[in-house]
C-alpha positions as CSV (number, residue, x, y, z in Angstrom):
1,M,12.4,-11.8,-12.5
2,K,15.0,-14.6,-12.0
3,E,14.9,-15.9,-8.4
4,N,17.8,-14.4,-6.3
5,C,19.1,-12.2,-9.1
6,P,18.9,-8.5,-9.6
7,S,16.5,-7.1,-12.2
8,V,18.0,-6.9,-15.7
9,T,15.4,-4.5,-16.7
10,A,16.5,-2.1,-13.9
11,L,20.0,-2.0,-15.1
12,R,18.8,-1.3,-18.5
13,V,16.5,1.4,-17.3
14,A,19.3,2.9,-15.3
15,I,21.8,2.8,-18.5
16,Y,19.0,4.7,-20.6
17,R,18.6,7.4,-17.7
18,A,22.3,7.9,-17.4
19,A,22.5,8.1,-21.4
20,H,20.0,10.8,-21.5
21,Q,22.3,13.0,-19.3
22,I,25.1,13.0,-22.2
23,M,23.2,12.2,-25.2
24,D,20.3,14.7,-25.3
25,A,20.2,18.4,-25.2
26,P,18.0,19.9,-23.8
27,K,17.5,17.4,-21.0
28,I,14.2,16.5,-20.1
29,F,15.2,14.8,-16.7
30,H,18.3,16.2,-14.7
31,D,19.8,13.4,-12.7
32,P,23.4,14.3,-11.8
33,L,23.7,10.8,-9.9
34,A,22.7,8.6,-13.0
35,L,26.2,7.9,-14.4
36,R,27.9,7.8,-10.8
37,I,25.6,5.0,-9.8
38,L,26.7,2.9,-12.5
39,G,30.3,3.8,-12.1
40,L,30.5,5.6,-15.2
41,E,30.7,9.3,-13.8
42,N,34.0,9.8,-16.1
43,V,32.0,9.0,-19.2
44,S,31.6,12.0,-21.6
45,S,30.0,10.3,-24.7
46,P,28.0,7.2,-25.4
47,Q,31.0,5.9,-27.7
48,S,33.4,5.8,-24.9
49,D,31.9,2.9,-22.9
50,P,30.3,-0.4,-24.2
51,K,27.4,-0.3,-22.0
52,W,26.0,2.5,-23.8
53,L,23.1,1.9,-26.3
54,T,23.3,2.6,-30.0
55,Q,21.2,5.2,-31.3
56,T,18.3,4.0,-33.2
57,P,14.7,5.6,-33.7
58,W,13.4,3.0,-31.4
59,S,16.0,3.4,-28.6
60,N,15.9,7.1,-28.6
61,G,12.2,7.2,-28.3
62,L,12.4,4.7,-25.4
63,R,15.3,6.6,-23.6
64,L,13.3,10.0,-23.8
65,F,10.0,8.5,-22.7
66,L,11.8,6.9,-19.6
67,A,13.4,10.4,-18.9
68,A,9.8,12.0,-19.3
69,R,8.0,9.7,-17.0
70,S,10.9,10.1,-14.2
71,R,10.5,13.9,-14.7
72,Y,6.7,13.7,-14.6
73,A,6.8,11.7,-11.4
74,E,9.2,13.9,-9.6
75,D,7.3,17.2,-10.7
76,E,4.2,15.6,-9.3
77,L,6.2,14.5,-6.0
78,H,7.0,18.3,-5.5
79,C,3.4,19.2,-6.2
80,A,2.2,16.6,-3.6
81,I,4.7,18.2,-1.0
82,K,3.1,21.5,-1.2
83,R,-0.4,20.1,-0.6
84,G,1.0,18.1,2.8
85,V,2.4,14.8,1.8
86,H,5.3,13.8,4.2
87,Q,6.1,10.4,2.8
88,Y,7.2,9.3,-0.6
89,V,7.2,5.6,-1.7
90,V,9.1,4.5,-4.7
91,L,7.8,1.2,-5.8
92,G,10.2,-1.1,-7.8
93,A,13.0,1.5,-7.2
94,G,15.7,-0.3,-9.0
95,L,18.6,2.3,-9.4
96,D,16.4,5.4,-9.0
97,T,18.5,8.2,-7.2
98,F,15.9,10.6,-5.8
99,A,16.4,9.6,-2.2
100,Y,20.2,10.5,-2.5
101,R,19.5,13.9,-4.1
102,N,16.4,14.6,-2.0
103,P,16.6,18.3,-1.2
104,Y,13.8,17.9,1.9
105,P,14.7,17.6,5.3
106,E,13.5,14.5,7.5
107,D,10.5,16.6,8.9
108,V,9.3,17.5,5.5
109,L,9.7,14.2,3.6
110,H,10.8,10.7,4.2
111,V,11.5,8.3,1.4
112,F,10.8,4.6,1.2
113,E,12.3,2.5,-1.5
114,V,10.4,-0.9,-2.3
115,D,12.0,-3.5,-4.4
116,H,12.6,-7.2,-4.8
117,P,15.1,-8.3,-2.1
118,A,17.9,-9.3,-4.6
119,T,17.5,-6.1,-6.5
120,Q,17.7,-4.1,-3.2
121,I,20.9,-5.7,-2.0
122,W,22.6,-5.1,-5.5
123,K,21.7,-1.5,-5.3
124,Q,23.0,-1.2,-2.0
125,M,26.4,-2.7,-3.3
126,S,26.4,-0.2,-6.0
127,L,25.9,2.6,-3.7
128,E,28.6,1.5,-1.6
129,E,30.9,1.1,-4.8
130,A,29.9,4.5,-6.1
131,G,30.8,6.2,-2.7
132,I,27.0,7.5,-2.6
133,P,26.0,7.7,1.1
134,I,22.6,6.4,2.3
135,P,20.7,9.3,3.8
136,E,18.8,9.3,7.1
137,T,15.9,10.5,4.9
138,L,15.6,7.1,3.3
139,T,14.3,3.5,4.4
140,F,14.5,0.6,2.3
141,S,11.6,-1.9,2.3
142,P,12.2,-5.3,0.5
143,V,9.2,-6.8,-0.9
144,D,8.3,-9.5,-3.4
145,F,4.9,-8.1,-5.0
146,E,3.9,-11.6,-6.0
147,S,4.2,-13.4,-2.4
148,Q,3.9,-10.3,0.1
149,T,1.7,-7.4,0.5
150,L,2.8,-3.9,0.1
151,E,1.3,-2.8,3.3
152,N,2.9,-5.4,5.4
153,G,6.3,-4.6,3.7
154,L,5.9,-1.0,4.3
155,R,4.8,-1.3,8.0
156,R,7.9,-3.5,8.8
157,A,9.8,-0.4,7.6
158,G,8.3,2.0,9.9
159,F,5.9,3.4,7.3
160,D,3.0,5.4,8.7
161,T,-0.4,4.5,7.0
162,G,-1.8,7.7,8.4
163,K,0.2,10.1,6.9
164,C,-0.5,11.6,3.4
165,T,1.8,9.8,1.0
166,F,2.9,10.0,-2.8
167,F,3.8,7.0,-4.6
168,S,5.8,6.5,-8.0
169,W,5.7,2.9,-9.8
170,L,7.5,3.3,-12.9
171,G,8.3,0.3,-15.0
172,V,6.8,-2.2,-13.0
173,T,3.4,-3.0,-13.6
174,Q,4.0,-4.6,-16.9
175,Y,6.0,-7.4,-15.2
176,L,3.2,-8.3,-12.4
177,T,-0.1,-10.1,-12.8
178,S,-3.2,-8.2,-12.8
179,S,-4.3,-9.1,-9.5
180,A,-1.0,-7.8,-7.9
181,V,-1.2,-4.6,-9.7
182,T,-5.1,-4.2,-8.5
183,A,-4.1,-5.1,-4.9
184,T,-1.4,-2.4,-4.7
185,L,-3.5,0.2,-6.2
186,R,-6.4,-0.4,-3.9
187,F,-3.6,0.0,-0.9
188,V,-2.7,3.5,-2.3
189,A,-6.5,4.3,-2.7
190,S,-6.9,3.3,1.2
191,M,-4.3,6.1,2.0
192,P,-5.4,9.5,3.6
193,V,-7.1,12.3,1.1
194,G,-4.2,14.0,-0.7
195,S,-2.2,10.9,-1.3
196,G,-1.5,9.8,-4.7
197,I,0.4,7.7,-7.4
198,V,1.9,8.2,-10.7
199,F,2.5,4.9,-12.5
200,D,2.7,3.8,-16.1
201,Y,1.2,0.8,-17.7
202,T,1.2,-1.1,-21.0
203,I,-1.9,-0.7,-23.4
204,S,-3.5,-4.4,-24.1
205,P,-1.7,-5.4,-27.5
206,S,-5.2,-5.9,-29.1
207,L,-5.8,-2.3,-28.9
208,L,-2.5,-1.3,-30.6
209,N,-2.2,-0.3,-34.4
210,P,0.2,-2.3,-36.4
211,T,3.3,0.0,-35.8
212,A,2.7,-0.1,-32.2
213,R,2.1,-3.8,-31.9
214,L,5.5,-4.3,-33.8
215,A,7.3,-2.2,-31.3
216,F,5.3,-3.9,-28.4
217,D,6.4,-7.3,-29.9
218,R,10.0,-6.3,-30.2
219,L,10.4,-5.1,-26.5
220,A,8.4,-8.3,-25.2
221,H,10.7,-10.5,-26.8
222,R,13.7,-8.8,-25.5
223,V,12.6,-8.7,-21.7
224,A,11.7,-12.2,-22.0
225,L,15.0,-13.3,-23.0
226,S,16.2,-11.6,-19.9
227,G,13.7,-13.8,-18.0
228,E,11.3,-10.9,-17.3
229,H,8.0,-11.3,-19.2
230,F,5.4,-8.9,-19.7
231,E,2.0,-10.0,-17.8
232,A,-0.3,-7.4,-17.2
233,F,-2.0,-4.9,-19.8
234,F,-4.8,-2.6,-19.7
235,D,-7.6,-0.7,-21.6
236,P,-7.2,3.1,-20.6
237,S,-10.7,3.7,-20.3
238,L,-11.5,0.5,-18.1
239,L,-8.5,1.3,-16.0
240,T,-9.7,4.8,-15.3
241,S,-13.2,3.4,-14.4
242,S,-11.7,0.8,-12.2
243,L,-9.6,3.6,-10.5
244,R,-12.6,5.7,-9.7
245,G,-14.3,2.6,-8.0
246,M,-11.4,2.3,-5.7
247,G,-11.7,5.9,-4.7
248,F,-9.4,7.8,-6.6
249,G,-10.7,11.4,-7.3
250,Q,-8.7,13.1,-9.8
251,I,-7.2,11.0,-12.6
252,D,-5.0,12.3,-15.5
253,D,-4.0,9.7,-18.2
254,L,-0.9,10.8,-20.2
255,D,-0.7,9.2,-23.5
256,P,2.3,9.7,-25.8
257,G,0.8,12.6,-27.5
258,E,0.3,14.5,-24.3
259,M,3.8,13.6,-23.2
260,N,5.1,15.1,-26.3
261,A,3.0,18.2,-25.9
262,R,4.2,18.7,-22.3
263,Y,8.0,17.8,-22.8
264,F,9.0,17.8,-26.4
265,Q,7.9,20.8,-28.1
266,E,10.4,22.7,-30.3
267,R,13.3,20.5,-29.6
268,P,16.2,21.1,-31.9
269,D,16.7,17.1,-32.5
270,K,13.1,16.9,-33.4
271,L,12.8,13.8,-30.9
272,K,9.5,12.8,-29.7
273,V,8.0,9.7,-27.7
274,G,5.6,7.1,-29.0
275,G,4.5,3.7,-28.4
276,F,2.2,1.7,-26.2
277,T,3.0,3.0,-22.7
278,H,0.8,5.6,-21.0
279,V,1.7,7.4,-17.7
280,M,-1.3,7.8,-15.0
281,N,-1.6,10.2,-12.3
282,A,-4.3,9.4,-9.6
283,K,-5.0,11.3,-6.5
284,V,-7.1,10.1,-3.6
């Protein structure tokens, strides 16, 4: 990410998430604020605004994957609350809108949004322009993952390390060093039993088949042009072993096939997800 600039990738993800609200039926992920936070609440079709992405097999698959990973993370959050979680940390929040449609009162769930300071300032400006109020159940925690520790950033924001906590970390690990990813996961693993994290990660390019490698190269080139390079890649089996070594007990690794089985059965548009990204769910 370019210094002192908001994340270009965060904007693109927000546009995909908003596009899903009007382009796909049935929706995988319902987000009533996705259009509004972008100032596009009056848009009714992808053709009516130049910001919308063209429909290609590649962009369709990416859009639905982004919707599915958000749906999965929020489904797991609701399950976590039932088992005693009282804090929710959105790592690399971008323009994520959960905190502004959070159905839980303060004594049930407090949300912490963690992001690069420049991206967080941009988001707060977007919220103000959209007329979306910042709830008392939300605290912003600006953190640069490569120069600050997550723990210190959260503590400054009033985070309680003694409380059971759920973390979501979507679309971030690819842009960090492996050491930064490991440090964050170790911090989550140090939280009280019942805590957990859902995050996505990119498969090591050397493990991909030719079709998936071509898609990877295409996306890597695109994000590099915006100044945000892919950095960290993982072997699923080695990552699972590493998580167990950190102290995570229950680990579920969803590959594209499992995502399709969960969310894309019998769709009239026949759309599915593929590619080179998995979604990991790890509980302490």
